[in-house]
C-alpha positions in Angstrom: 223.8 248.7 -42.8 222.9 248.4 -39.1 225.2 246.5 -36.7 222.9 243.5 -36.5 222.9 243.2 -40.3 226.6 243.5 -40.5 227.2 240.8 -37.9 224.6 238.5 -39.4 226.2 238.9 -42.8 229.6 238.0 -41.4 228.3 235.0 -39.4 226.4 233.7 -42.5 229.7 233.7 -44.5 228.5 236.4 -46.9 231.6 238.5 -46.3 234.2 235.7 -46.4 236.2 237.2 -49.3 236.4 240.5 -47.4 237.0 239.2 -43.9 240.8 239.9 -44.0 240.2 243.5 -45.0 237.5 243.9 -42.4 239.8 242.5 -39.7 242.7 244.8 -40.8 240.4 247.8 -40.8 239.1 247.0 -37.3 242.7 246.5 -36.0 243.8 249.8 -37.4 240.8 251.6 -35.9 241.5 250.1 -32.5 245.1 251.3 -32.8 243.9 254.8 -33.7 241.5 254.9 -30.7 244.2 253.7 -28.3 246.7 256.3 -29.7 244.1 259.0 -29.2 243.4 257.9 -25.6 247.2 257.8 -24.8 247.6 261.3 -26.3 244.8 262.7 -24.2 246.1 260.9 -21.1 249.7 262.1 -21.6 248.6 265.7 -22.2 246.5 265.8 -19.0 248.7 263.8 -16.6 251.2 265.3 -14.2 253.5 263.9 -11.6 251.7 263.9 -8.3 248.2 263.4 -9.8 246.0 261.1 -7.7 243.5 258.6 -9.0 242.5 254.9 -9.2 243.5 252.1 -11.5 241.1 250.3 -13.9 241.2 247.7 -16.6 244.2 245.7 -15.2 244.9 242.1 -14.4 244.9 240.7 -11.8 241.5 242.4 -11.2 242.1 243.0 -7.5 244.4 245.8 -8.5 241.5 247.7 -10.1 240.3 250.4 -7.8 243.6 250.9 -6.0 244.3 254.5 -5.1 247.6 255.6 -6.5 249.8 258.7 -7.1 251.6 259.3 -10.4 255.4 259.3 -9.8 256.6 259.2 -13.4 255.5 259.5 -17.0 256.9 257.4 -19.8 255.9 257.2 -23.5 252.8 255.0 -23.0 253.0 254.0 -19.3 253.0 255.8 -16.0 254.8 255.0 -12.8 252.5 254.9 -9.8 252.8 254.2 -6.1 250.0 253.4 -3.6 248.4 256.5 -2.1 248.9 256.0 1.7 246.1 258.5 2.5 243.4 256.3 0.8 242.3 252.8 1.5 243.7 250.2 -0.9 243.4 246.5 -0.2 246.5 244.9 1.3 246.6 242.4 -1.6 246.8 245.3 -4.2 249.2 247.2 -2.0 251.5 244.1 -1.9 251.3 243.6 -5.7 252.0 247.3 -6.5 254.7 247.6 -3.9 256.4 251.0 -3.6 256.1 251.5 -7.3 254.8 249.9 -10.5 254.3 250.9 -14.1 250.9 250.7 -15.8 249.4 251.8 -19.1 248.4 255.4 -18.7 245.0 254.6 -20.1 244.3 252.5 -17.0 244.6 255.6 -14.7 241.4 257.4 -13.8 242.1 260.8 -12.2 240.4 261.5 -8.9 237.7 264.2 -8.9 239.0 267.6 -7.8 238.2 268.2 -4.2 
């Protein structure tokens, strides 16, 4: 089945008896994807890495230039990179250090 056919079938109520199983399967798949992303991030991150933040709320934090100062199980500690421009609003929110999900860190390109 193509995506359109699957979604149309669900919307039409043709899969009502299977909807709980479908939901559970999707939830498990999302967990597996997140675990894979975290494992990759953890294996490639080091203290001192520079990059930007993405996928966070409030949205004005996204794009802030930060430096990794610590690595936890699923989160990293970051501080604002003083050498790069970051909005004063994001700088105030992040302060001298904050923890964020490691999957929200985008490493800077090697210079």
